[in-house]
C-alpha positions in Angstrom: 146.1 48.3 103.6 149.1 46.1 102.2 152.9 46.9 102.3 152.8 47.8 98.4 149.9 50.0 99.0 150.3 53.8 98.0 148.6 56.3 100.4 147.9 59.7 99.2 149.2 62.1 101.9 148.6 65.6 102.5 150.4 68.2 104.4 150.8 72.0 105.6 152.5 74.0 108.0 150.8 73.4 111.8 152.0 76.9 112.6 148.9 78.5 111.2 146.4 80.6 113.5 142.9 79.8 112.9 142.1 83.1 110.7 145.3 82.0 108.5 145.4 79.7 105.5 148.3 78.0 104.4 149.2 76.0 101.5 148.3 72.2 101.2 150.9 70.0 99.7 150.3 66.1 98.5 153.0 63.6 98.9 152.1 59.9 97.8 153.8 57.6 100.4 154.6 53.8 100.4 153.0 52.2 103.5 156.6 51.9 104.6 157.1 55.5 104.1 154.2 56.5 106.2 154.9 54.4 109.3 158.2 55.6 109.4 156.3 59.2 109.5 154.2 57.8 112.2 157.3 56.2 114.3 158.6 59.7 115.0 155.7 60.4 117.1 154.5 56.9 118.7 157.8 55.0 118.8 158.1 51.5 118.0 155.0 50.5 119.8 152.2 48.7 117.4 149.0 49.6 119.1 150.1 53.2 119.0 151.0 53.1 115.3 147.9 51.5 114.4 146.0 54.2 116.1 148.0 56.8 114.2 147.2 55.1 110.9 143.5 55.0 111.9 143.2 58.5 113.2 144.8 59.8 109.6 146.9 62.7 111.0 150.4 63.1 112.6 152.7 66.1 113.3 156.4 66.1 112.3 158.6 69.4 112.6 156.5 72.1 111.7 154.0 70.2 109.7 151.2 68.2 110.1 150.2 65.3 107.9 146.8 63.9 106.9 145.3 60.8 104.9 142.4 58.9 104.8 142.5 57.0 108.1 142.5 53.2 107.5 142.5 49.9 109.5 145.6 47.7 109.0 146.2 43.9 109.9 148.3 42.8 112.3 150.5 40.5 110.2 150.9 43.5 107.7 151.7 46.1 110.5 154.2 43.7 112.2 155.8 43.1 108.6 156.3 46.5 107.9 157.5 47.5 111.3 160.3 44.7 111.1 162.0 46.8 108.6 162.8 49.4 111.2 165.4 49.1 113.9 164.7 48.2 117.2 166.5 50.1 120.3 169.4 48.0 121.3 170.8 48.6 125.0 173.7 46.3 124.1 174.9 48.5 121.1 178.1 50.2 122.1 178.7 53.9 121.4 180.8 54.1 118.4 183.0 57.6 118.0 182.6 57.7 114.3 179.1 57.0 114.0 178.5 60.1 116.1 176.8 62.9 114.2 175.6 65.3 116.8 175.9 66.1 120.7 173.5 68.1 122.8 174.0 69.7 125.9 171.7 70.8 128.7 171.7 72.6 131.8 169.9 71.4 135.2 166.9 74.1 134.7 163.6 73.2 135.7 160.9 72.7 134.3 162.6 73.2 131.3 166.4 72.8 130.6 168.5 75.1 128.3 169.9 73.3 125.5 172.7 73.6 123.0 173.0 71.4 119.7 176.4 70.7 118.5 176.5 69.5 115.0 179.7 67.2 113.9 179.8 69.0 110.5 180.4 72.4 112.4 182.2 71.3 115.1 184.5 69.2 113.3 185.8 72.4 111.2 189.4 73.3 112.1 190.4 76.7 113.0 193.5 78.2 111.1 196.8 76.3 112.1 195.0 73.9 114.4 195.4 70.1 114.6 192.6 69.4 116.4 188.8 70.4 116.3 186.3 71.0 119.0 184.5 68.1 117.9 187.7 65.8 118.7 188.1 67.6 122.0 184.4 67.0 122.9 184.4 63.2 122.3 188.0 63.2 124.1 186.3 64.4 126.9 184.2 61.0 127.3 187.3 58.7 127.8 186.5 57.5 131.4 183.3 58.4 131.7 180.3 56.2 131.6 177.7 56.4 128.7 174.3 55.0 129.1 172.2 53.8 126.1 168.9 55.8 126.1 166.7 54.9 123.0 166.8 54.8 119.5 165.3 57.9 118.2 163.1 57.4 114.8 163.2 61.4 114.5 166.9 61.5 114.1 167.3 57.4 112.9 170.3 57.4 115.5 170.9 55.5 118.9 170.7 57.9 121.6 173.4 58.1 124.5 173.6 60.3 127.6 176.1 61.0 130.5 176.3 63.3 133.3 178.5 66.1 132.9 180.9 67.0 135.6 182.5 70.7 136.4 185.8 69.0 135.1 184.0 68.6 132.2 182.4 71.6 131.5 185.5 73.6 132.2 187.4 71.2 129.6 184.8 72.1 127.1 184.9 75.8 127.8 189.1 75.9 127.5 188.5 73.7 124.0 185.8 76.2 122.8 188.0 79.0 123.3 190.7 77.4 121.5 189.3 75.2 118.9 185.5 76.1 117.9 184.9 78.3 115.2 183.4 81.9 115.9 179.9 81.0 115.9 180.1 77.8 117.6 182.4 79.4 120.2 179.8 82.1 120.9 177.3 80.0 121.5 179.1 77.6 123.8 180.2 80.5 125.6 177.3 83.1 125.9 175.8 82.4 129.0 178.5 80.6 131.0 176.0 77.8 131.4 177.0 74.9 133.7 175.9 71.8 131.7 174.6 68.9 133.7 173.7 66.4 130.6 175.4 65.5 127.3 173.5 63.5 124.5 175.2 61.9 121.7 173.4 60.7 118.7 175.0 57.5 116.6 173.8 56.8 113.1 173.3 52.9 112.5 175.1 51.6 109.5 
């Protein structure tokens, strides 16, 4: 398999029970596109990528993709992987590149989470000079952010910080004043004491 080759890929919803039949769709992909898909499941680990390409199947969101499995030479795989970003712990957080934030609590074994999209949170209420998104990012001042990883699912660098009681209180107050109704209700519905905040910054 060479970088310019086209792979015939099929996919269908991965939610079907054994007695159901879901339509199968076809989507020809270049090797670059297929490796990009596989990276969402494996991360940038050559051995794992090679095994997925050999197995001929990969889940993504609610879909399962499959193709005729194939071997790939080490040099060809290295060439394709070099086209994708690497994690970069030295990369500083860039406020203007932040696309979403995700709050999570300390519940075990599975934390409750709330995804906050920039497009929704940056919408201003009537006669307000600031948005909830502005207030959320302002709350980061003076608090350390830790680089976590580059997400091939979100195509973004992920940062994390611990959320204090003071920050929780500030976010609740900002939600009351600044968030649009739908977001405000989701933020305040359970009165959850958040424990962590993750932020995703898209690469240039």
